[in-house]
C-alpha positions in Angstrom: 16.9 31.6 26.3 17.0 31.4 22.5 16.3 28.0 21.1 17.6 25.9 18.3 15.8 22.9 16.9 16.7 20.2 14.4 15.0 17.1 13.1 16.1 13.9 11.4 13.6 12.5 9.0 13.5 9.3 7.1 11.1 7.9 4.6 11.8 4.4 3.2 9.8 1.9 1.2 10.9 -1.7 0.9 14.6 -1.0 1.7 17.2 1.6 2.5 20.7 2.3 1.1 23.8 2.2 3.1 27.4 3.2 2.6 30.5 3.3 4.7 31.6 6.4 6.7 34.8 4.9 8.3 35.5 1.4 9.3 32.7 0.2 11.6 31.8 3.7 12.8 28.1 3.7 11.6 27.7 0.0 12.6 29.0 0.6 16.1 26.8 3.8 16.5 23.8 1.8 15.2 24.3 -0.8 17.9 24.7 1.8 20.6 21.4 3.5 19.6 19.6 0.2 19.3 20.5 -0.8 22.9 19.5 2.5 24.2 16.1 2.2 22.5 15.5 -1.3 23.7 16.2 -0.2 27.2 13.2 2.1 27.1 11.0 0.1 24.7 10.7 -3.1 26.7 8.1 -4.8 24.5 7.7 -2.4 21.5 8.7 -2.4 17.9 11.9 -0.5 17.1 12.9 1.2 13.8 15.6 3.9 13.1 18.2 4.9 10.6 21.7 5.6 12.1 22.6 7.2 8.7 19.9 9.8 9.0 20.8 10.5 12.6 24.5 10.8 11.8 23.7 13.4 9.1 21.4 15.4 11.3 23.8 15.4 14.2 26.7 16.2 11.8 24.9 19.5 10.8 24.8 20.5 14.4 28.4 19.4 15.0 29.4 21.7 12.3 28.4 24.6 14.5 29.7 23.2 17.9 32.8 24.1 19.8 34.5 23.1 23.0 32.9 20.5 25.2 29.8 20.4 23.0 31.9 19.4 20.0 33.8 16.8 22.1 30.7 15.1 23.3 29.3 14.7 19.8 32.5 13.4 18.4 32.9 10.8 21.2 29.3 9.6 21.1 29.4 9.1 17.3 32.8 7.3 17.4 34.8 10.1 15.6 37.6 10.2 18.2 39.7 8.0 16.0 39.4 10.5 13.1 41.3 13.8 12.7 39.3 16.8 13.8 36.8 17.7 11.0 37.5 14.6 8.9 34.0 13.3 9.6 32.4 16.2 7.6 34.3 15.1 4.4 33.3 11.5 5.1 29.6 12.5 5.5 29.8 14.5 2.3 31.4 11.5 0.4 28.8 9.3 2.0 25.9 11.4 0.7 27.4 11.8 -2.7 27.9 8.0 -3.1 24.4 7.4 -1.8 22.8 9.7 -4.4 24.9 8.4 -7.3 22.9 7.2 -10.3 21.7 3.6 -9.7 19.1 1.9 -11.9 18.0 -0.5 -9.2 16.6 1.9 -6.8 15.3 5.5 -6.2 17.2 7.4 -3.5 17.4 11.0 -2.5 18.9 13.0 0.4 17.9 16.5 1.2 19.0 18.9 3.9 17.5 22.3 4.7 18.4 25.2 7.0 15.6 27.6 8.1 16.6 30.9 9.7 14.6 33.4 11.7 14.3 36.7 9.8 16.8 39.1 11.1 18.8 36.6 13.1 22.5 36.7 12.1 24.5 33.5 11.8 28.1 33.0 10.6 28.6 33.3 6.8 31.2 30.6 7.1 28.7 28.2 8.8 26.3 28.7 5.9 29.1 28.1 3.4 30.2 24.9 5.2 26.5 23.7 5.4 26.3 24.1 1.6 29.7 22.5 1.0 29.3 19.4 3.2 25.5 18.9 3.3 24.3 20.8 0.2 21.7 22.4 2.5 19.1 24.8 1.2 18.9 28.0 3.2 15.7 29.9 3.7 14.5 32.8 6.0 11.2 32.4 7.8 9.3 33.9 10.6 9.1 31.3 13.4 6.7 33.5 15.4 4.1 32.5 12.7 4.1 29.0 14.0 1.2 27.6 11.9 2.5 29.2 8.6 6.0 27.9 9.2 4.8 24.4 10.1 2.8 24.2 7.0 5.7 25.5 4.9 8.3 23.0 6.3 5.8 20.2 6.2 5.3 20.7 2.5 9.1 20.6 2.0 9.3 17.3 4.0 6.4 15.7 2.0 8.1 16.8 -1.2 11.3 15.1 -0.3 9.8 11.9 1.1 7.4 11.1 -1.7 4.6 12.1 0.7 5.5 9.3 3.2 6.0 11.8 6.1 3.1 14.2 6.5 2.0 16.7 9.1 5.3 16.3 10.9 5.1 19.7 12.6 2.4 21.6 14.4 2.1 25.3 15.1 3.3 24.6 18.7 6.7 23.4 17.5 7.8 26.9 16.6 7.8 30.1 18.7 9.3 33.5 18.7 12.3 32.0 20.6 13.1 29.6 17.7 16.0 30.9 15.7 17.0 27.9 13.5 15.7 24.6 12.3 17.8 21.9 10.5 15.9 19.2 8.6 17.3 16.1 7.0 15.1 13.9 4.8 16.1 10.6 3.2 13.9 8.6 0.8 14.6 5.2 -0.7 12.5 2.8 -2.7 13.8 -0.6 -4.0 12.8 -4.1 -4.9 13.8 -7.6 -3.8 16.3 -9.4 -6.1 14.0 -12.4 -5.7 10.5 -11.1 -5.3 7.7 -12.8 -3.3 4.7 -13.9 -5.4 1.6 -12.2 -4.0 -0.5 -15.3 -4.6 1.6 -17.1 -2.1 0.8 -14.7 0.8 -1.4 -16.1 3.4 -2.7 -15.4 6.9 -0.4 -16.8 9.5 -0.3 -17.0 13.2 2.4 -14.9 14.9 3.2 -15.8 18.5 4.4 -12.9 20.6 6.7 -13.1 23.6 3.7 -13.1 26.0 2.5 -16.2 24.2 -0.5 -14.5 22.7 -1.2 -15.0 19.0 -2.2 -12.6 16.2 -3.1 -13.2 12.6 -0.8 -11.5 10.0 -0.2 -11.6 6.2 2.8 -13.9 5.7 4.8 -13.9 2.5 6.5 -17.1 1.2 9.1 -18.1 -1.3 11.7 -20.8 -1.8 14.9 -19.4 -3.2 18.6 -19.0 -2.9 19.6 -16.7 0.0 22.5 -16.4 2.4 21.8 -18.5 5.5 23.5 -19.6 8.6 22.9 -21.1 12.0 24.8 -19.8 15.0 25.2 -20.4 18.7 25.9 -18.1 21.6 28.4 -20.6 22.9 26.9 -20.8 26.3 23.3 -21.6 25.7 22.3 -18.4 27.5 20.3 -17.4 24.4 18.8 -20.8 23.9 21.5 -22.3 21.8 21.2 -22.2 18.0 19.6 -19.2 16.3 19.1 -18.5 12.5 20.5 -15.6 10.4 19.1 -14.9 6.9 20.4 -12.3 4.4 18.1 -11.4 1.5 19.6 -9.2 -1.3 17.8 -6.4 -3.1 18.1 -5.8 -6.8 21.7 -4.9 -7.7 23.1 -7.1 -4.9 24.5 -4.1 -3.1 21.9 -3.9 -0.4 20.4 -6.6 1.7 18.0 -7.3 4.6 19.6 -9.3 7.3 17.3 -11.0 9.9 18.0 -12.8 13.1 15.5 -15.3 14.5 15.7 -17.1 17.8 14.1 -20.5 18.4 10.4 -20.4 18.9 10.6 -20.9 22.7 13.4 -18.3 23.2 12.5 -14.7 23.9 14.1 -12.2 21.5 15.2 -10.2 24.6 17.4 -13.1 25.6 19.3 -12.9 22.3 19.5 -9.1 21.9 22.4 -8.5 24.3 24.6 -10.5 22.0 24.2 -7.9 19.2 27.5 -6.1 18.5 29.0 -4.7 15.4 31.7 -7.4 15.4 29.1 -10.2 15.7 27.1 -8.7 12.8 30.3 -8.8 10.7 30.7 -12.5 11.7 27.2 -13.3 10.6 27.8 -11.6 7.2 31.1 -13.4 6.7 29.7 -16.8 7.7 26.3 -17.1 6.0 26.4 -19.3 2.9 24.3 -19.1 -0.2 21.8 -22.0 -0.4 18.2 -22.8 -1.1 15.9 -21.7 1.8 12.2 -21.6 2.4 11.3 -18.2 3.8 8.2 -17.1 5.6 8.3 -13.3 6.2 5.6 -11.0 7.4 4.4 -8.2 5.1 4.3 -5.0 7.1 5.0 -1.3 7.1 5.9 0.9 10.0 6.4 4.6 10.9 8.3 5.3 14.0 9.2 8.5 15.9 12.2 8.6 18.2 12.9 11.3 20.8 16.5 11.9 19.8 17.1 14.4 22.6 16.5 11.6 25.1 18.6 9.0 23.1 21.5 11.3 22.4 21.6 12.5 26.0 21.9 8.9 27.2 24.8 8.5 24.7 26.6 11.4 26.3 25.5 14.3 24.1 24.2 16.5 26.8 25.7 20.0 26.6 24.1 21.1 23.3 20.6 20.8 25.0 21.6 23.0 28.0 22.5 26.6 28.8 26.1 25.5 28.6 25.8 24.8 24.9 28.6 26.1 22.8 27.3 26.6 19.2 29.5 29.6 18.6 30.5 28.5 15.1 26.8 29.1 14.1 26.3 32.5 15.8 28.1 34.7 18.3 24.8 34.6 20.3 25.8 32.9 23.6 22.2 31.7 24.4 21.9 29.4 21.4 21.1 25.7 22.2 19.3 22.7 20.7 15.6 22.6 21.8 14.2 19.8 19.7 15.7 16.6 18.2 13.4 14.2 16.5 14.0 11.2 14.2 11.2 9.8 12.1 11.5 6.7 10.0 9.3 4.8 7.6 9.8 1.3 6.3 7.7 -1.0 4.1 8.4 -4.7 3.5 6.2 -6.3 1.0 6.2 -8.8 -1.9 7.8 -6.6 -4.6 8.3 -3.1 -3.2 4.8 -2.0 -3.9 1.3 -2.7 -2.6 0.4 -6.4 -2.8 -2.5 -7.7 -4.8 -5.3 -9.9 -3.6 -4.1 -13.5 -3.4 -5.3 -17.0 -4.4 -3.6 -20.5 -4.4 -2.0 -22.5 -1.7 1.3 -23.0 0.0 2.5 -26.5 0.8 3.3 -26.4 4.5 5.8 -29.2 4.7 7.1 -28.7 8.3 7.2 -32.4 8.9 9.3 -33.2 5.8 11.8 -30.4 5.3 14.0 -30.6 2.2 15.6 -27.2 2.7 16.2 -25.0 5.7 13.1 -23.1 6.8 13.1 -19.7 8.3 9.7 -18.9 9.6 9.3 -15.4 11.1 6.3 -16.3 13.2 7.6 -14.9 16.4 9.6 -11.7 17.3 12.8 -11.0 15.3 15.6 -8.5 14.8 16.6 -7.0 11.5 18.9 -4.6 9.8 19.5 -3.3 6.3 23.1 -3.0 5.2 25.4 -2.4 2.3 27.0 -5.8 1.5 30.1 -4.3 0.0 30.9 -1.8 2.8 29.2 -3.6 5.6 27.6 -0.3 6.8 24.3 -0.5 8.6 21.8 2.2 7.9 18.6 0.7 9.2 18.0 -1.3 12.3 15.0 -2.5 14.3 12.9 -5.3 15.6 9.4 -6.6 15.2 7.5 -7.5 18.4 4.0 -6.7 17.4 3.5 -7.2 13.6 -0.3 -6.6 13.9 0.5 -2.9 14.5 2.7 -2.9 11.3 0.6 -4.9 8.8 0.2 -3.2 5.5 -3.2 -4.8 5.3 -5.7 -4.1 2.5 -6.2 -7.7 1.3 -7.9 -10.8 2.5 -5.9 -14.1 2.5 -6.7 -17.7 3.2 -5.3 -19.2 6.4 -2.7 -21.9 6.4 
């Protein structure tokens, strides 16, 4: 059995960029992936980029035919598009994402590695370059250690060294024929930055009622804020939604926070693409006091497992039809991995040591307070297109803290 592997990589600092593929396609796909992940990560942090996954799967789809192609198109919500239209949309998406923008740094890179002597379709290579601007390089996968070091260097170069040592020599064998790699890197700053001197140690109460100490940022400023109810009190009644723009106003971090006594798991089943649109359309700009943990996280997701549960099964089996890549009938996907990196801090860079005090006026509140001192859900979206490209939740911030400084306790 000849094997075919691809990986989806993401390195992000402070924020990520999003753009629209088609209507709510990416948003709906993001929600589907999120619910699959939370089904297996009962009490764990979650982080992923549906945009990166869509690009990586799109490269595989380009070579799929028959039932293999049908499964991919259905799982990603492309059924409503004409056959092949998604490739033009992905191309436009990538082009818009990498357009010159003074408010952030963004790059997307795709690479195709081929086993020496293994023949693939010239048309497939042409389409890979046309739609994904993929670099094409011949390697010897039987030299696992050498190939791993070589591709790792490419990954590091395209992620500002945020993703390192991704591959090991065991990831490649003489059976490996192709590897597809997608890397996205973004760095941006808040429109209204947190002042490092206002960051303090705060208590964070987890769902099991245990407490941990974390660095908590603070600011009072104008943000988009709203209070919502599930309508049935099943999720504990009212919950808060906060949207914080990044420089340029195009991108924002949207956060959902339940009441202190309500478990996040009670609220999560409500999350749907249509409800996210409702939050975005309903929040109003007003002065808000925000307490937000400073953290960074790097997560690896087994895409083979997630995609299989979404209905993409055949490409991982002996029945795989990847005949648009090669006439070889034994070609199938062996490995599918998504790796993401996100950092949230005061200004998009490492925070400095702090001094000073924050007035903790919980008893006399002049403005709405949003205090993320218990588990919360978040997403990063394009405010113009409403496309979600980053989604996750924070259950254990002590595992994510960017650390490095000592702060006074509140």
